[in-house]
N, C-alpha and C positions, 0 to 999 in steps of 0.2 A: 601635455608637457608637465613634468612633475616639479613641484616646489618652486614654481615661478609665481610669486605673490604680488609683486609690484606692477601695477598697470601704468605704463608711460604713454598712454594714448593721448599725446599732446599735439595740438595743432600749431602752437607757437613754441618758442624756445623754453626749455625746462628751467633754465636759470631765471627767466622772467617769471615763470610760474611760481618758483620757489619764493622769489621776492614778493610777489603779490600775496602768496600765502602768509608770509611774515607780516605784511601790512594788515591783512585781514585779522590775523591773530592779535596784532597790536590793538586794532579797533575793538575786538571782542573783549580784550582784557580791560579796556577802559570802562566798560559798562558793568555796574554791580547791581545786586538786588537792592531795591528801595527799602529803607527802614520800615518795618512794620512792628508795631508794639504788640507782638505776640511771640510766644515760645515756638521756635521753628520745629521742635520735636513734637510737642503736644498740640500746637495750634491754638492754645489758650492765650487770652489777652494778658499781657504783662503789666504789672504795676510798676510805674516809674516815678522817680523823684530827682530833683536837681540839687546839687550841692557844689557851690563854687562854679568852676568851669565845666564840670562833668554832669552828665545825666546817667543815672543808674537804673537798673531794673532788677527786681527780686527774682531769684531762681532758687532751685533746690539747694540748700546748704549755704547760701550766701547771696551775693549780688553779682551782676554783670555790668561792666562799664558799657553803657549803651551808646553814648555820643559825647563829643567834646566841642567846645568853642573853637571854631575854625581859625580864629585869629591868634591862637596860642603859639608862643615861641618855644617853650620847653615844658615838659611834663615829667614830674616826679610822682608817679602813681603811688598812693598810699596802700598799705596792706589791708586796711579795713575802713569801713564807713558805716556810721550808725550802728556800730557793734557787729557788723556783718563783714565777713571776709570777701574780698574782691577776687572772684574765681575765674572770670572769663572777660575777654574783650570781644564785643559783638561784631558781626559783619559790618564793615564800612564805618566803624566807630570814629576813625580819624581820616576818613576818605576826603581827599582834596584839601587837607589842612596845609596849604602851601607855605605858611610861615613857620611851621613846626620844624625845629632844628635838632632837638634832643629829646629822647624818651628813656626813662628808667622805670622798669616795671616792678610791681609789688611781688613779694615772695610767695604769695599763694596762687598766682595766676597759673591756670592749668591748660588754657586753650586761647588761641588768637584766631578770630573769625576771618572769613573770606573778605579779601580786599580791605582789611582793617586799616592799613596805612598806605593804601594805593594812592598814587599821585601826590604824595607828600614830597614835593620837588625840592624842598630845602632841607630835608632830613639828612643830617650828617652822621649821627651816631645813635645807636639804640642798644640798651642793655636788657637782654632777655633773661628772665629768671630761669634757673635750672628746674623749677617746678613745672615749666611748660612741657606738655606731652604732645600737643597737637597744634600745628599752625596750618590754617586752611589756605586754599588756592589763591594766588595773586595777592597775598597779604601785604607784600612789600613791593609790588610791581610798580615800575615807573617811578622809582626814587633815585634819580640820577646823581644826587649829591652824596649818597651813602657809599662809603669807601671800605668799610670793614664790618664784619659781623661774626660774633661767636654764637653758634647755635647751641641750644640747651642740651645738657647731657642726656636727658630722657627722651629726646626726639629720635624716632626710628624712621620716619618718613618725611622727606622733603616734598611738599605737594606741588602740583602743577603750577607753573608760572610764578613760583614764590618770589623770585627776584627778577622777573621778566623786565628787560630793558633798564636795568640798573647799570648804566653805562660807566659809572665811576667806581664800581665795586672792584677792589683790588685783592682783598684777603677774606677768606672764609675759614673758620675753624669748625670742622665737622665733628659731630658726636661719635664716640667710639662704637655705639650700638646702631649706627645708621644701617638701614636695610634697603631702602628704595629712594631713588631720586626721580621725581616726576617729570613729565614732558614739559619742555620749555622752561624748566626751573631756573636756569641761568642764561636764558636766551638774550643775546646781545649785551652781555656784561663785557663790554669791549676790552677793558683793562684787567679782566679777571684771570688770575693764574692760581694754581693750587699745588699743594704737596700731594703725595700719594693718598688716594681715598682709603678709608679704613677697611681693614679686613672684616669680612662679614657682610659687606655690601653685596646685594644680590641683583638688583636691576637698575638700569638707567634708561629713562624714557626717551621718546622721540624728541629731537631738537633740544635736548637737555642743555648742551653747551654750544649750540649753534651760534655762529658769529662772535665767539669769544676769541677775538683776533690775537690776543697776547698768549693764549695757551700754546705752549710748545711741548708740554709733557702730558701725554695721554696714558700714562701708566695706570693700570687698573688692578684691583686686588684679585687674587686667584679665585675668590669665592663668587665672583660675578657670573651670573648665568644668562643674563639677557641685556643686550645693548640695542637701543631703539634706532629706528631709521633716522638718518640725517642727524644723529646725536652730536657729531662734531662738524656739521656743515659749515664751511667757510672758515675753518680754523687753519689759516694759511701757514702758520709756523710749525705745525706738526710735521715731523720728518720721518717718523717710523711709528709702528704700532704693533704691540705684542698681544695676541689673543690669549686671554687668561685660561688657566687649566680647565675650569668648569663652564666656560662660556658655550652655551648650546645654540644661542640665537643671536647672530650678529646681524643687525638690521640692514636692509638694503639701503645703499647710499649713505651709510653711516659716516663716511668721510668725503662726501660730495664737496667739491670746491677746495679740498686740501691739496693745493697745487704743488706743494713741496714734499708730500708723502711719497717716499721713494721705495719703501720696503716694509713688508709684513713679516712678523715672526709669530710662532705659536709656542706657547708654554708647554713644557713636557707634561704629558698625561691627558691632554685634551683629546676626547674621543671623536670629535666632530670635524675638526679642521686640520688641514695639512698645509705646509708651505714648501714651495720649491722655487729657488731663485728669486725669493722675495714676493712671489705671487701666491695668493691664497686659494686653496681648493677645499672641497668637502665631498662627502659620500665616497670615500676611498678613491679620491682623485677622478671620479666620474663627472664632477661639476667644477668648472673653473668659476670660483665665486667672486674674486675681486683682484683686479690688476691695479697696482699703485700708480695713480695718474702722474706722479712726479718722477717716475722712473725715466732715466735719460735715454734708454735704448730706442733706436729707430725701427728695429725689426723684432718680431717675436714669433716663436713657433709654439703653438698649442700642443702639449704632449699627446701622444697616442693614448687612447683609452678614455679621453674626455668625451662624454656624450652630450653634455649641456654647457653652453656658455650662459651663465646666470644673468638675470636682469641687471642692466647697467654695469656689468662687470668691467668694461673698458671705458665707461662713460668719461668723456672729456680727457682722454689721454693724448695730449697735443703733440707728442714727439713721434708717435708710431706712424711709420710710412708703409710698412709691409707686415701682413699677418699671414702665417702659414697654418692652414687648418688640417686636422687629422682626419683620416678616413672613418674614424669611430663617431664623428660628430653627427648628431641628429637634430638638435634644437639650438637655436640662437635666441636668447631671451629679449624681452622688451627693453629697448634702449641700450642694448649691449655695447654697441660701438658708436652711440650717438655723440656728436661733437668731437669725433676723432678727426680733426680738421686737416691733418697731414696725410691721412690714409689715401693712397692713390689708386691701387688696384685690388680687387677682391675676386679670388677664384674659390668658390665654395665646393666642397667635396661631394662626390656621389655618395649617397646615403643620408645626406641632410634632408629633413622632411618639412620643417616649419621655420619660417622667419617671423618672429613675433613683432608687434607694433614698435615703430620707431627704431628698429634694430640698427640701421645705418643712417638715420636722419641727420641732416646738417653736416654730413661729411663733405665739405665744400670742395675738396681737392680730388674727390673720387671721379675717375674718368672711365673706368672699365669694371664691369661686373659680369662674372660668368656664373650662371645658375645651373645646378645639376638636374638631370632628368628625374631624379627621385623626389624633387621638391613638390609637396602637395599643397602648401598654403603660404600666402604672403599676407601679413597683417597690415593694419592701417599705418600709413605714413612711413613705411619701412625705408624708402629712399627719398623721403620728402626733403626738399630744399638742397638736394645734391646738384648744385648749379652746373658743375662741370660734366655731369653724366649726360651723354647725348643719345645713346641707344642701348637697348637691352633685349635679349631674346628670352621669351617666356617658354619654359619647357611644356610639352604637350600634356604631361600628367598633372600639372598645377591646376587645381580646381577652384581654389579660393583666393581671391585678390581683394585686399582691403581698400577702403576709401583713400584716395590720394596716395596710393602706395608708390607710384613712380612719378608723380608730377602734379600738375595743377588743373589742366583742362584737356578736352578732347582735341584731336587733330594735331597736325604739325604746324608750328608757327615760328616766325622769326621776329626779331625786334625791328625798330625803325631803321637800323643799319644793315638789315639782312642777316644778322647773326642768329644762328639757331638758338632757340630758347631751351631750357631744361626739358628732359624727356616728356613727351606728350603722347601717351599711348591710349588709343580709343578704348573706352570701357573702364577707365580708371578714374574718371570723374565721378563724384558722388551723385548718384541718381536716386530719384524717388522711386520707391518700389510700388508699382501699380499693376495689379493682375486683372483678369477678366471680371471676377466677382466685384472688385472694387469699382470698375467702370460701370457695371450694371447698377450697383447700388447708388452711384453718383447720378446716373441718368434718372433712376426712379425717384431719387430725392428731388431732382430738378422738376420733374413732371408734377409731383405732389405739391411742390412750392408754387408752381404756376397755377394749379387748380385752386389752391388756397387763396392766392392773390385775386383770381377771377371772382371767386365767391365773395371775398371781402369787398371788392369793387362794386359788385351788384348790390350787396347789402347797404353799403354806404350810399350808392346812388338811389336806392329805393327809399331810404330814410330821409333823403333830401327832396323827394318828390312833393309837388303840390297835390291837393285833393283831385284837381282836374287830371293831373298826370296819372295818379293812381287809378282813376276811373277808366282812362284810355288804355292803360296797361291791362286791366282786367278784361276789357272788351276784346283786346287783341288776343289774350290767352284763350277766351271763349271761342273766338273765330278759329284759332289754331286747332283747338280740340274738335270743333265741328268739321273742319277739313279732314282731320285724321279719321274721324268717324265715317265720313262719306267714302274715303279711300278704302277703308276696310270692307265696306259693303260692296263697293265696286269689285274688289279683288275676289270676294266670295260670290258675286253675281246674285246677290239677294236684293229683294225690293226694299226700298226705304220705308220704314214706318214713321210717318211724320209725327205721330203722337209720341212715340218713344223718343224720337229724335229731339222733339221739343223738351220733353222731360229731361233728357240727358243734358241738353243745353242749359236748362235751368239749374 
């Protein structure tokens, strides 16, 4: 299957997975590199000194603000110290300064380090000098009291997680020369809204504006070429989205959880995407790329000519009860109809070849599914947790069935009231793959282990013997050898040479 990049092989609910991801990301952003008094570029030890509430370190051309007294309430950073210009703020310089409320930077600052102001939970305002050209990842993460920021004019890249979890951030002034917004840059800035982003912006990373609940305007500049996966995840107030003219890569699940998004548009001149009746297509209408989950229609007909329903294309479209599929359809992508909780019946067309993982998972109202004879493969969890689905016929040409594709366990079962449980088709429980070679190797391993244990027991027993027991053991071994010798002579019908025998015994 072409161009299906997102794997939705999930055993549990995808919403839960996304939430857990957010929690993990939050935990990760809390951890910063420990201060080390060495230059991160050269690895050489830095020479530091303290002046007032600050500790500085010498660098090429000036000094770097290395750390600050964590009890500080306000900082008005000087331009110079000891005749040296202050050029940089080090990684974690103000990390965990929970009392810090206000910062004004000097006019020569050119860079702000990773997590420099992270977890400054009381920080309300910060004035960043226009001399700043680089602000590293998570520099202002988890500053919930910060309400507005004007980014410096020379900044071209907003780094990963820059304002992660700044839940009070309401206003951001973007620089005119901005080119890139990193992943999770404004994640969970719950009250954040913005005017149109500047022309010239080229990329927006994964989760960049996720959980920015107040965002209602997702208007993007025509220069944008890439929008990351889940970029606007959970932005419930967005009602429409226009694909910019130069956008080549609209990330999968870019608008996951945007429950009021009812219509897509495409700016004139875009060579990749097409829109029809508010639904987004690509590849000259051969791929149905995204259906707006806030669309109120209860029925939808996929146009003739569509070959692929893309990953998560209809994910969580709660109003859809009926889908009509075209004869041209060959592939249904991962999670394509997952959480379509109103969908009742599915008749898949002859010509369909593959259902990818989670394609119809958690369609709780689904009662009937007809699979075509052309179907060759069913991925993991395709009809997982479809509680109302009681039976299904597998076409004879279907050769690949994924784990838990139709249910949970083998055999037909009922609950304590005698009510049939969801589909239980033998062969679809996850089995361990054991072949003949594996069995032979396991048996051989067991035999070797037993032999080793026997030898160890003998050695241990022998080491624990008294001298008398050792002498008795040696005598028994000699007798055994003597009996063996006599037996050989008898078998060969040879006379016993007592002299040789005695010598042998010795």
